[in-house]
N, C-alpha and C positions, 0 to 999 in steps of 0.2 A: 609602457607596452605600445608599440606602434602598429596600427591596423587600419585597414580601410573596411568600414562597417558594412558599406551597402554598394552594390553595383547596380546595373540596370535589371538584373535578373536574379540577383542572389541576396542572402542576408544572413547575418550571424544571429542566432537566437539561442534559446536553451531548452533542453529536453523537458517535457511536462510529466515526467514519471517520478522516480524516487528523489530523495533528499540530497543525492549527490550534486545535482545541478550541472550536468555535462552540457558543455557548449556544442552547438549543433549548426551545421551549414545547411540552409533550405534554399533550393533553387526553383525559381518559377519556370513553368513549362513554356515552350515557344508559342503555343496557342491554347485557347480555352479548351480545345477538344482533346489535348494531350493529357495524360496522367502526370502527376508531379513526379519528377525524377527522385531516385532514392537519396535520402539524405546522407551527409557524412559528418564525422566529427570535427569540431573546430580545434585545429592544431595549436591555436594560441590560448585557448581558454585553460586556465590554471587548475580546473577540477579534473579534466580528463585528457588534455594534451592530445585530442584527436580521436581517442578511443570511444567507442560506443558498445553498449551491450546489445543483445539481439532485439530487445523491445525498442531501444532507441533507434537502431538501424532500420527497424521496420516501420518507422513513423509515417513514411510516405503512403504506406498501404492504408493508413487509418484516416486520411485526410478526407477522402470522398466517401461519403456514406449514403445508402438508400434510406437511412432512417433519421435524417437531419430534421430537427424542428426548425421550420423556416417562417412561421407566422404566429403571432400571439393567438391563444385559445382561451376562450372563457366558457366555461360550462359546456365543453365539448364542441364549440363552434369558432371557427376562425374569425378574428375581428382585427380592426386596424389597431396600432399601438396606442393612439389616443384613447380609444375606447377601453382598452385594457387598463391603461394607466389610471383613467378616470374611476373605472370599477374598483381597483386596488386601493387607490388613495382614498376614496370615499369610505370604503369598509374600514380602512385603518383608522380614519379620523372619527368614525362613528364608535368604533370599539374602544378607542382611547378616551373619548368623552363620556361613554357610559359606564366603563369598567376600569379606567386608569391605564396608564401607559404599560404596565406589566401584563397586560392582556395581549400585547404584541411581542413577537420574538423574530430574530434572524437565526437561521442555522446554516452556517457557511462551510467553506471547505478549504483545505490546504492546497487545493488546485486552482483557486481563483488568484488573481495577482494582487500585489500588495495595495495598489490604488483602489482596486474594487473593494478590498477589505476596509481601507480607510475610510471611504465615504459611507459605507454600511455602519461602521462603528460610530462615526460622527453623527449620523442621522438618528440612530437609536439612543445613544447614551447623552448627546448633547442637545437634541431638539425634540425627539419624541419624549425622552425621559425614561428610558428603561435600559438596564444593563443586560437584558435577555438577548445577548449576542453571543452565541457559542458556535462551535465549529467541529467538524470531524476530527480536527487535530487533538480534540479532547480524547479520542480514541487511541492516540498513538504516542503523544509525548507530553501529556499534561503532568505526569508524575515527574518527569525529568525537570520540567519548568519549576515545580514547587521545591524539588530537591536543591536546585541551584539557588534559588531565592532564599531558602532557609539558611543555606551555607554562606553564600556570597553577598546576600542583600539584593541580588539582581539576577536576571535570567541570562547569565553570560556564559557561552560555550567557551572554555578557555583555549581550546586547542585549534589546530588546522590540520589539513590532510597530509602536509609534509611530516608532521609529528608520527604519523602512522608508519612512515617509511624510515624515520630516524630513531625510533625507540628500540631498545634491546630486548624488551619483554613486552609483548601485546597480549592482554587479557580480554577476550571477546565473550561477553555475557549476554545470553538471550538474543543472539543475532546470527542469523543465517546469511551473512553478507555476500556469500557466493552466489546467492540467488536473489537477494534483496536490494543489495547495493554492489552489483557486479564489477563496476569500474574500480571502486575503492578496493575491493577484494583483489582484483588483478594487481593493482598498485602495490598491495601488501605482499602478494605472492611473488612479485618481481623483486621487491626488497628483500625478502627472505632467501630467494635464490641467489642474489648478489652477496648476502651476509648469512651464510647458513648457521652462524652461532645465534642468530636472533631466535628467540623462543616465542612461540605462539601457543597460547592455551585457549580452549574452547570450553565454555561452561554452558551446557545445554542438556535438556533430558534426552534429546534425540541425537542420533549420529547423522549429521547433516553434510551436505557438500562442503561446507566451510571447514570441517574436520580434516579435509584432505591435506591442508598445510599445517595442521596442528601437531605440535610435539607432545601435547597431552590434551585428552578430552575428558572432562569431568561429567559423566552422565548423572547429574544430581536428580534427586527427587523433586518433582515439579514444584516450583515456588519457594525453594530452600535456599535461593542465591544469597540472601543477606547474611546467612550464618557464615559463609565463606569469607566475606570481608570483615565480619565482627571478629572471626578467629585471626585474620591477617592483622588486624589492629593489635590485639593482645600479643601475638606473636612477634610483632615489630618492637614492642616494648622489651620482651624477653631477649630478643636478639641485639638490642642496643642500636637500633638503626633509626631511632626517632631524630628528626631535626629540631632539636631543643631550641635553637635560637628563632627559628620560624614559628614554632608553637608559642613561644613567649612573647615575641614581638608583633605577631600578626594574626593571633587567633584568640578566641575564647571558648570555654566549655570542654576542654580536653579531659579533665579529671572525670567529669560526670559521664562523658561518652566512654571512656576507658573503664570505668567502674561497672557500667551496664554491659560492656563487651565481655568482661571477665565473668560476670554473672551469667550471661546468656551462653557463652561459648568457653567454657573454662579449660577445655583441653582438646587436643587434636583428635583423640579417639571419639569423645562425645560429639564433636562437630562433625566428624565423617559419619557417624552413625545417623546423626539428625539429617544429613544430606543424602544418606543412601550411597556413599562412594567408599572406595578403599583408602585406608589410612595412608598407604604409601603414596597414592596419588595426591592426597591433600599435602603430605610432606614435601613432595616434589614441587608443588606450587609455591608453598611457604618458602622453600629453600631459594628458588629462583626470584621470588619477591624480595627476600632479604638481601640478595646479592646484586640486584639490578636497579640502579637509580633511575635509569631512563625507561620508565614504564608508562604505558598507556592502558587504561581500562575503558573499553569500546562496548557501549551497551545500548540496547534498543528495545523492541517491543517485548521481548521475553522478560525484561525487568519492569517495564512500565506498566504493562497491562496486568495489573495485580491488585488485590485489595490491600496490599502493604507496598505498593510501588515506590512511593515517595521515600519510605524508610529504606528500601533496597538502595535507592540512588544515594542517599545520605550515608549509608554504610560504605559505599564505594568512595565517596567524596571524603569521608572521615580518614580513610587509609592514606589518601594522597595529601591531605593537609598534615597528617601526623609525620610523614616522611618528607614534606617539603617538595613533593613531586607535582608541582603545578606552577604555571607561569614560566616554564623552561622547555627548551627544545626536547621533544620526544617524551614528554611526561605530561600527564593530566587525566582527569576524569572527562571522557568524551561520549556525550549523548548523540546518537545519530538519528536524525529525523526520518521518518517513512516517506513524507509527501514533498513535491517540489517547492511549496511555499509555506510549509508549516512554520518556519522561522519568520517569514514575512508577516504572517497573521499574528504571531506573537509580538512583533514590533509595533503594530498599530493598534493593539488592544482587542484583538479578535476573540478573546476568551472572555467568558462572562465574569470573571473576577478581576478583570484589567479595565484600565482607562484607555490609555494611549501611550505611545513612545516609552514602553517598558514602565510606565507608571500604573498603579493600581489604586483601589479604594483605601488600602491600608497605608499608602505612602503619604506621610504627613504633608499637607498643603497641595496634594496633587489635584484634588477635585477642583479646588479653587483656580489652580494654575491652568488647567485645561479648559475650564469654563471661560476664563478671561481670554485665552488665546482664541478659542472658537467663537467668543461672544454668544455663548449658548444660552437660550433662554429657559431650557427645562432640563437641567443637568441631572442625570441619575446619581443617586447618593449612596447606593449599596450594590453589593455583588447581585449579579443576575442568576438565572437558573442554568446550571451546567447540563450537558446533553441529556444524560438519563433523567435528571430531575425535570428538565424541560418537557420531555414527552410525557412523563408522569403528570405533570401539571396539565398538560394538554388534555390528557384523558379525563381529568377531574373537572374539565371546564373553565380552568383559570386562564389559560392561554387560548385566545380565540381567533388569532391570526398568526400564521407562521409563513415566513418566506424562506424557502430552502434553495440554496445556490450550489450548483455543480457537485452535488453529493447524493448518495443513494442510502438514506438511513433505513429503508425497508430491507436492506440487506446487511448493513454494516453494524448497526446497533444491536446490542444483545436482546433477547427475548422479542423475536419479530411480531409475534401475536400482540404483545402490548403496543408496540409501535404502530401496528395497523389499527388498533382500537383508538389510539390517540388521534391519528390522522383523520379517521372516520367521525370522530367527535368534534374536531376542530371546525370552526364555522367557515374559515377561508384558508385554504392550502394554496399557496403560490409557489410554483417551482420554476427556477431559471436553470436551463439545461440547453446543450446543443443536440441531445438525443430526444426524439419523440417518444420512444418507448423505453422506459426502465420501470423497475418495481415501484419506484416513487413517483414518477409521472403518472402512473396509473392512478394515484390517489389525489391528484391535483384538481383544484377548481379553476385555477388560471395557470396557464404555461407561458412564460417568457422565452422566446428563441434567443439563445445566447451565442455569442461567438466562441469558437473553439480554438485550439492551438493552431498556429500558423495564421490565424486572423487576430487574435488578441494582441494588444500593445500595452506593455508596462513592465514591472520589475518583479523579480522573485529573490528570495534569499535562501542560499543552501545551508547545509549543516555545519559549514565552518564560518558561518556569518558573512558569506560572500554575495554581495548584491549584484545580479546580472540582469541584463535586459532580455525580456522575452518580446521579440519583435513580430508584428503582423506583416505579412507579405501578400497573402491571397485575400481576395475580396470576400466579404460575408455573404453567405447565400441568402436569397430571399430577404426576409425582414429582420434577419438576426442582428442583434445589437450588443455592444459591450455591457458588461454587468454594470460598471461604474455609471454609465449613461442611464440605464433604466432606474437605478437607485436615485440619481439626481433628478430624474423627470418626476418620480413619485414625490420626492421631497419638495420640489417646487409646488407640486399640486396641494401639498399639505401647508403651504404658506411660508416655506423657507427659501424663497428664490435667490436671495442675495448670498446665502451661505453655500449654495450648491449650483452657481452658476459657471462651473468650469467649462472652457471652451476646448480644452485639450488635456490629455492624461498627464502631460508633464507638469501641469499646473497643480495637480493633486500631489505628485511627488514632491514638488518644491514646497508645498505647504506641510506635508508630512515632515519633510526635513526641517523646516522652520520650527515646528512644534518640538522636534527632538532636541533642538539647541535652546528653546525658549527658557530663559532663566535657569540654565543648566550649570554652566561654569564648573564642569567636571564633577558635579554631584551625582549624575546618573550615567550608567554605562552606555546607553544608546543615544548616540549623538552623530548624526550625519549632517550637521549644520553646513558643511562645505557645499551642499547641494541646495541651500535654502534659496538661492537666486538663480537656479539653473534655467537656461534658456532652452528653447525647442531644439536648436541645432546641438547644444551640449548634451541634452538628454538623448537625442537620436545616436550620438557618438559615444555614449557612456560605456566604458569598459569595466569588467568585473573587478569589484573592490570589497575588501572586508571591512566592516564597520568595527569600532567607531571610526568616522571620518569627520572629525570636528573642523571647524574653520582653521585654516592654516596647515592642515595635515591631509592633503588630498591623496597621499599614497595609502591611507587606511591603516589598519592594525593587524599584524599577524597573530599576536598571542595576547590574551588577557592576563593581567595580574603579574606581570613581569616585575613590577615595583613593590609587590606585597601589599598593595592597597586594594580594599574591597569596597563595595558600595553599601555597607551597612552604616548605621549611624555613627560608630566609632572607628570605621575603616578597617575593622578586623573581621576575619572570616569566623564562622561559627561551627564548632562540632556539634552534632546533634546525637544524643544518646538514643540508641534504638535497640529494640528487642525483636530478634528474628521471629517471623511468624509464617505458619503455611497458609495456603489458601483456605477460604472460609469453608468450603464444601469438601469433604474427603470421601474416599471410597466406602461403600457400604454393601451389605448383602443384596439390597435392592438395586443399587446403583454400582456395580463392581468396577467399572472401567473409567479411568481418568482420561478425558479428551483434552488433547492440546491442538491449538489451531495455528495456521501460518499460511505461507504462500507457496505457489509453485514458480518455476524458474522464469517462464515465458509469458506470464499474464500479469496484469496490474489491476489491483483492487476489484471492482465489480465488473470488469470486462467491457464496460461501455465503450472504451476506446480499443484496447487491444483485441476484443471480439471481432473487430472488423478485419483483422490481419489473419488470413487463413494460415499463413506459415507458422504463426505463433501457437496454433492449437495442435500442431504435429507432436510436440513433445510430450504434452499431457492433454489428452483429447476429452477426458471425462473427469467429474469430481470423484474423489476416492477417499477411502479411509485406510490408513496404514495399520496393520495388525501383526503383532508378533507370531511367528509360526507355532509356538506353544499354544497360544490362544486360539489361532485358527484351527489347529487340529483338534482341540478340545471341543470347538463349537461346529466342527464339520464345515468349515468355510475354505474354499479353494481360491486361489488367485482369480481376480475378475468376476467372482460371484457378486451378486447384488445383495447388500446388507442393509439392514434397518438399524439406525441408531435412534434411541429414544431417551430423552430426559424428561424431568417433570415439567419442562416448558413446551416441548414439542418434539418433532421427530424429523429425520432426514433419511433419504435413500441414497447410498454411495456404493460405488464399485470397490470390491476389496483388493487391497495391495498388500500381500504378505511379505513382510520385511523385518529383518533384525535390527532396523534403525531405531525402532521403538522398543522399550522395555516391556516385558510381560505386564499385563493388567493396565497398560496404557495404549491409547490410540491417537492418531493424528489425522486431521482433515484439513484441507486447504479452504480458504474463505471465499473464493472468487465467484462461484457459480450463482446466478440469479435465476428467477423464474422466467427470464427471457431466453435462457440457454438450458435450463433443465427444470422439470416440473416439480421436483421434491428434494432439492439438493441445497438449500439455503441453510448453512451451517449455524448462523446466528439463531435459528430456531431453537437450538439446544442449549444456548448460553444464558445463565441467569443474570439478572441486572444487580450484580454485586459490584460495588465501586470502592475504590480508595477514599476514606473519609476526608482526606485533605485536598487531593486533586480532582475527585470525582471521576477519575479514569476507570472504565469497567475492567473486571478481571476476565477479558475476553479469550484469554488463553487457557481457561480452565473450566471444565464442566464435569459432572459425573453422569455417566450413561450406561444404558443397557445396549447390548449388541446381539444381533441374531441374523442368521442367514434367511433370505427369503426363499421359500420353497414353492415347488409345484408351478414353476414358471417357465416361459419360453423366451429365449433371447433373439434379437433380430437387428438387422441393419436396413434402413430404408433410404434410398436415394431418389430424389424427385426433382423435376423440373420446376416445380412451384412450390411454395411453402404449404405445410400441411398442419391441420389441427388434430393433434394426437390425444385427444381427451379420453379415448378408450384404452390407452396404455396405462400401465401401472407405473412404469418409468419411462421417460424419454429425455435424451440429451441431444441438442442441436450442436454439431461440431462445425465450426466455420469452415467454409470451402470456397475455392476460387470461382466455382460456377455451381448452379443448382443448390440443392439443400440435403445435407447429410444428417441423419438421425440415427442414434444408437437407441434401441427401445428394448422393453421387457413387457410381455403380456402375461397375465394369468393363464395357466393352462385351461383349455377349453373356450377361451374367449377370442382366439385369434381370428377365426373366421369372420365374427361379427366385426372386429376391429378392421379387417382388411376391406370388408364392404364399406365401412365408413370412411376409411382412408381413400378408396377408389372414388367414392362420391364427391369427396373433397377436391381430388385432383380433376375430376372429369367435369369441369364446368364449361369446357369449350364445346361439348356435345359432339365431339368428333365421331364420324361414322366409321372410319377405317381403323378400328381398334383390334389389336391381336395380343394375346397373352402367350408367353412362352413359359413352360412350367417344368420343374424337375423335382421329384420328391423321393426320398429314401426312408421308408417306414423303419428300417432297422436303426438308423442313425437319428431319426425324427427330424431330418432336414427337409425344408421346402425352399425352393428358389423360384421366384416368379419375376418376369420381366414384361413390363407393358410398353407395347409399341403403338404409336399413333402415326399413321401414313409411314409405317415401317421404320420410324425413328423412335429411339427410346425416351419415355418420358418418366418412367418410374421402375425401380428395381427393389425387390423385397427379398430378404434372406432370412429364414428362421431355423433355429436350431436349439437343441435341448440344453447346450452348455455354451458359456462365453466362448466365442471364436473370433479370431483376427482374420479379416479379409481385406483384399487390396482395394480400399475404398477410393484411393485417388485415381486408380486406373478405370474403376467403374464409373466415377463422377465425369472423367473426361469423355465418356461415350455419350454423355448428354449433349455435348456439342457437336456431335457427328450429324451432318446434314444430308448425307446420302444413305441410302438403304443399307442396312446392315448385311454383311457377308455371311455365309453359312458358318464360317470359322468363328467370326465374332459372336454369332449367336450361341455357338456351343461354349465358347470361352466365358460369355457372360453368365451362363448357367453353372459353369464350373467355379467362376468367381475370379479368375485370372486368365491371362493368355498364357499359352503353353510355354512361351520362352521367357516369361517374366521373371526378373530378379526381384525377389522379395526384399525390401529394405529392413523390414522389422520396425520396431518403435523408433521414432526419430530421436537421436541423441544430440546431433549438431543442427540447430535450427538454421543457422546461416547458410549452410550448404546442403541441408536436407539429407544428412547422412544418417543412416538407420543402424540399429543394433546388430542386425544380421550381416550388413556389410562390413561392420567393424569386426565381428566375430570371424568372418571369413578372411579379412586381412590378417588378423592376429594368428589365425591357424596356418597361414603361409610362412610364418617366422617373423613377422613384424612384432617386436616386444618393447616398443617404446612410444610414448605419445608423439614425439617429434617424427617417428616413422609413420605413424597413422596420418599425421598431418601431411607429410609428403606424398603419401599414397592417395588419400581421399580428401584432402583439404580441411578436414574436421579439426576444430580447435585453433585454426589459424587466424580467425577473424576476431571476434569479441572475446573468446576465451571462456564463455560461461559453461561450455561443456567439459572443461578440461578435468574437473574433478571425476566426471562419470567415465572419461577415457582412460583415466588412470586405473579405475576400478576394473575395466575390461582387461588392460594389460596385466594387472596384479592378479586377476583370477587365473589367467593363462600361465603365468609364472609359477603360481603356487600349484597348479595341476601338474606342471612338468617337472616340479622339484622332486 
């Protein structure tokens, strides 16, 4: 690939969101006073070829934030870096001396760069002497890692993105790629449009946006995935489609795996019953599997986040090994990662059971090899604590210092109450972040200001093993520093100066590459030895490449295992005998609903970045729980009602979304909202700390809950020119907006007057004299509408009503910017809630062009009956394509009504 990487004002970098790893063009503004121009997709990057989803397209909106952490803070007080590093290193040294190295731990993130990961892992495992280095990637793909290693002897993703377009059968398991990996989904959708005979099967308890392109949706009982593939293995034998030569020459353990599969899933009818699906649907999948050699099984969190996630992964891999559908174009078991650098973390040993360069403590000779390469004085000798175990040990007082980087465990880990107790018990909590206020920074004793995307410089690896550069272009604000720099400064203070004296990030990458090739000679899968002598200029110009990239093969490797050689001791892949099992906890009379968790289309993780982009909040403004109409009717719950979910671990308040996308007795809630955005909507409060015994990955997609409507309440909307403390509210949610502050609130009936007085006091700190209140009330509808004017300009609006009600918040927020006295017409319109001639958009469907449901419905009512027609009329669906499944539903509903 020929490309110019950098000009005076622009740079090619990678998106910091999902594991697709899209290439991005970032342009520097002409002056410091100007906003960063909108980003664009890199036409030459092989992950996305110029396309970006709405989150990626909105990256420029997230660069400048009022909540940046810009100076080190110790015990609540700003200090110099030297002082903060001295405090941290002294405490680490004292704790290690008094309690041993395992009293220290890193908790890292799939959003830091590979070089950051490398030095953290090196410091802990080679020099402090503890393997307590784990990461939030434990929550997303640890089961896939163990599944690959059990089967292949290595953590090797065999496929690439082209295979998704070249396969004839794509089985998507536990993945709502339309929302979680939108660019890959659009590539798949385009391939299917070109080749209509390509079959797509979605296996998911919910009907998601991904089902839009599915020829078959298997709405299985939650957690029953492994039985599908256990049955496909036995059916492959009966159908005579085994690849006997491949099994005989390149694998071990087939007979044991087959025997267990026959015992677990002896027939189609019993398997269908176990999974809660129709026999005909399972028969259709089996028929397509039998007839289609070019098959990809694409799996993600719905498989991994399980108490039997590893077995599910191996059930999938078993089927591909048995039929020889691996190491070939358009065929293979493809685990897709959730984070931008989950793969990079795996490469350098960023999990507690790993060493480095895809070696672990169980790899014969690996500990000695890594110790010699690092010249490490205090090499760890055994696995460290995995994420959930780590925080449990912290609560018990065994881990006394934890350094958390670029992640928010107070929201993402299960059983938030336990995580809080652990961090409260820990003697020193260090948090490196670019944001000053998160649920986790609130628990910190020391805060290190970190560089963020557009400032960080290093590499990331996407889901197809493609290493790309993430380049910094913008200057770091205040005292913000790169994570690798902070780690190295602490390491030097601990007495390890010579091993951490890197002058530039490319030196870390070169050392990482050299370790991957050290005494390798083809024995280990991860080898990027080609880069072991990389120079600064070569690093700056690095183009995306898929590992392995050994010396002499700079072009990299498109697919793994094409030669049938695996990285086990005997070079053969291993079948694993598995017995399908359901999640640990099942519905009971006390806990009758099964909770499934996941994501929404336009938000990312805990919203620390996407929460800064007001446009991304328009599609889904508030946390919600999806409830089947049958259950909603039985419980007296209407759409948008406030609902309380309770488990034996905690509770959450969410808005109801009545939908047939979930099955009866099942509910779904997204994971994104934190206490920074909503006071009582952290979904991990409800999740038990159940983990897979092999991978340690939590069963975060499964919990048993009670569900009830919250009664005797008043709903409201507050718009304010200043931030408010809403402690009097039963529920509040702050919705990001371009200006001012937008809150959706709920009060207990009878407490609204006291709440309004408290809110007024909070806002009225300017002691302005010329204050005027506009007021409208309707006792019949229990509506109250208030507008506070200071010097005839709006500073606050409050709308209260007995039922959830949609109001034109954007128009009202725009009135905060009006610097001239309000006209009589505007005063009346504010009390009404909208101007007389306003076109109501409805709920935003297309975030790129801010097109709403009512606009789409209006266009469809005029006779537009295709997605292309809607795009021509309204532009919706013509940019990133994330809204296309929803647009199709609008068109389909009208076609059905007119039929």
